[in-house]
Structures are given as C-alpha cells and as structure tokens.
TORKOL-4160 file (C-alpha; in steps of 0.2 Angstrom, whole numbers, padded with zeros to 4 digits, m for minus):
97
<pt num="1" X="m0760" Y="0049" Z="m0492"/>
<pt num="2" X="m0766" Y="0041" Z="m0476"/>
<pt num="3" X="m0758" Y="0049" Z="m0460"/>
<pt num="4" X="m0745" Y="0038" Z="m0451"/>
<pt num="5" X="m0741" Y="0039" Z="m0433"/>
<pt num="6" X="m0724" Y="0045" Z="m0426"/>
<pt num="7" X="m0719" Y="0027" Z="m0422"/>
<pt num="8" X="m0723" Y="0021" Z="m0440"/>
<pt num="9" X="m0713" Y="0036" Z="m0447"/>
<pt num="10" X="m0698" Y="0032" Z="m0436"/>
<pt num="11" X="m0699" Y="0014" Z="m0441"/>
<pt num="12" X="m0700" Y="0019" Z="m0459"/>
<pt num="13" X="m0685" Y="0030" Z="m0457"/>
<pt num="14" X="m0675" Y="0016" Z="m0448"/>
<pt num="15" X="m0679" Y="0004" Z="m0462"/>
<pt num="16" X="m0675" Y="0017" Z="m0476"/>
<pt num="17" X="m0658" Y="0019" Z="m0467"/>
<pt num="18" X="m0655" Y="0000" Z="m0468"/>
<pt num="19" X="m0659" Y="0000" Z="m0486"/>
<pt num="20" X="m0647" Y="0015" Z="m0490"/>
<pt num="21" X="m0633" Y="0006" Z="m0480"/>
<pt num="22" X="m0637" Y="m0011" Z="m0488"/>
<pt num="23" X="m0638" Y="m0004" Z="m0506"/>
<pt num="24" X="m0625" Y="0011" Z="m0505"/>
<pt num="25" X="m0618" Y="0007" Z="m0522"/>
<pt num="26" X="m0635" Y="0007" Z="m0530"/>
<pt num="27" X="m0636" Y="0020" Z="m0544"/>
<pt num="28" X="m0652" Y="0030" Z="m0549"/>
<pt num="29" X="m0651" Y="0037" Z="m0567"/>
<pt num="30" X="m0662" Y="0052" Z="m0571"/>
<pt num="31" X="m0665" Y="0056" Z="m0589"/>
<pt num="32" X="m0667" Y="0075" Z="m0588"/>
<pt num="33" X="m0669" Y="0087" Z="m0602"/>
<pt num="34" X="m0658" Y="0103" Z="m0601"/>
<pt num="35" X="m0673" Y="0113" Z="m0595"/>
<pt num="36" X="m0677" Y="0101" Z="m0581"/>
<pt num="37" X="m0658" Y="0099" Z="m0576"/>
<pt num="38" X="m0656" Y="0118" Z="m0575"/>
<pt num="39" X="m0672" Y="0120" Z="m0565"/>
<pt num="40" X="m0667" Y="0107" Z="m0553"/>
<pt num="41" X="m0650" Y="0114" Z="m0550"/>
<pt num="42" X="m0657" Y="0131" Z="m0547"/>
<pt num="43" X="m0670" Y="0125" Z="m0535"/>
<pt num="44" X="m0656" Y="0115" Z="m0525"/>
<pt num="45" X="m0645" Y="0130" Z="m0525"/>
<pt num="46" X="m0659" Y="0140" Z="m0518"/>
<pt num="47" X="m0662" Y="0127" Z="m0504"/>
<pt num="48" X="m0644" Y="0127" Z="m0500"/>
<pt num="49" X="m0646" Y="0146" Z="m0496"/>
<pt num="50" X="m0656" Y="0142" Z="m0480"/>
<pt num="51" X="m0645" Y="0146" Z="m0465"/>
<pt num="52" X="m0647" Y="0129" Z="m0456"/>
<pt num="53" X="m0646" Y="0118" Z="m0472"/>
<pt num="54" X="m0628" Y="0113" Z="m0468"/>
<pt num="55" X="m0629" Y="0095" Z="m0464"/>
<pt num="56" X="m0622" Y="0079" Z="m0473"/>
<pt num="57" X="m0636" Y="0080" Z="m0486"/>
<pt num="58" X="m0632" Y="0097" Z="m0490"/>
<pt num="59" X="m0614" Y="0092" Z="m0494"/>
<pt num="60" X="m0621" Y="0078" Z="m0505"/>
<pt num="61" X="m0632" Y="0090" Z="m0514"/>
<pt num="62" X="m0617" Y="0102" Z="m0517"/>
<pt num="63" X="m0607" Y="0088" Z="m0525"/>
<pt num="64" X="m0622" Y="0083" Z="m0536"/>
<pt num="65" X="m0624" Y="0101" Z="m0542"/>
<pt num="66" X="m0605" Y="0101" Z="m0546"/>
<pt num="67" X="m0607" Y="0084" Z="m0556"/>
<pt num="68" X="m0622" Y="0091" Z="m0566"/>
<pt num="69" X="m0614" Y="0107" Z="m0570"/>
<pt num="70" X="m0598" Y="0097" Z="m0575"/>
<pt num="71" X="m0608" Y="0085" Z="m0586"/>
<pt num="72" X="m0617" Y="0100" Z="m0595"/>
<pt num="73" X="m0600" Y="0107" Z="m0599"/>
<pt num="74" X="m0593" Y="0090" Z="m0605"/>
<pt num="75" X="m0609" Y="0089" Z="m0616"/>
<pt num="76" X="m0604" Y="0106" Z="m0625"/>
<pt num="77" X="m0615" Y="0117" Z="m0615"/>
<pt num="78" X="m0602" Y="0129" Z="m0607"/>
<pt num="79" X="m0613" Y="0144" Z="m0606"/>
<pt num="80" X="m0627" Y="0135" Z="m0597"/>
<pt num="81" X="m0613" Y="0128" Z="m0585"/>
<pt num="82" X="m0606" Y="0145" Z="m0582"/>
<pt num="83" X="m0623" Y="0152" Z="m0579"/>
<pt num="84" X="m0627" Y="0138" Z="m0566"/>
<pt num="85" X="m0611" Y="0142" Z="m0557"/>
<pt num="86" X="m0617" Y="0159" Z="m0554"/>
<pt num="87" X="m0631" Y="0152" Z="m0544"/>
<pt num="88" X="m0618" Y="0148" Z="m0530"/>
<pt num="89" X="m0612" Y="0166" Z="m0529"/>
<pt num="90" X="m0623" Y="0178" Z="m0519"/>
<pt num="91" X="m0615" Y="0192" Z="m0528"/>
<pt num="92" X="m0626" Y="0188" Z="m0543"/>
<pt num="93" X="m0643" Y="0186" Z="m0534"/>
<pt num="94" X="m0657" Y="0196" Z="m0541"/>
<pt num="95" X="m0668" Y="0205" Z="m0529"/>
<pt num="96" X="m0685" Y="0209" Z="m0535"/>
<pt num="97" X="m0696" Y="0222" Z="m0526"/>
C-alpha cells in the first residue's frame, strides 16, 4: 500500500464518517463457520482487555460479542456459548509461563 499523508488520512476519515452516517442502517452479513466465529470472539475479548479500550467502539464490540454468543446458543451450541462467555471473566484467564 502506498503511504498517504496526514491530510489525506484525515480526509479519508471524514469521508468514511459521512458514509457511516449516511448508511447507518446498512447491514454487513458475515458467513462464518463455528471455528472462525469462536476465534473472532476470543480475539475481540482479548482486545477489550486493553486498559484504554473503553470508547464507543468498545461498547459496539461488546454488543457484537453478546449477539454472536446468543446466536450460537440459539443454533443449539450452548457449550460453545458458555465457553465464550468465560472469555469475559478474568477469573478464567490462563496464565502461561
């Protein structure tokens, strides 16, 4: 990818914000297999552990994680859903030396 200037990046961010506002009802459907969904939830949960990851996007991601876990449960995968819920609880973190 060709590097872009700060001005170009700022303009891109402004245009992307306009797109988001103009198309706030647009839906993106991801066809994920169980393994991919599980990995994505786990990675998102890990990212949310960062101490400064507390903004609006973090709230959106927490909601997404809940929706994915609920969907898995509704599809008859209660054990996977329960396991993924443990990812939100630091008491179940594994510390490896």
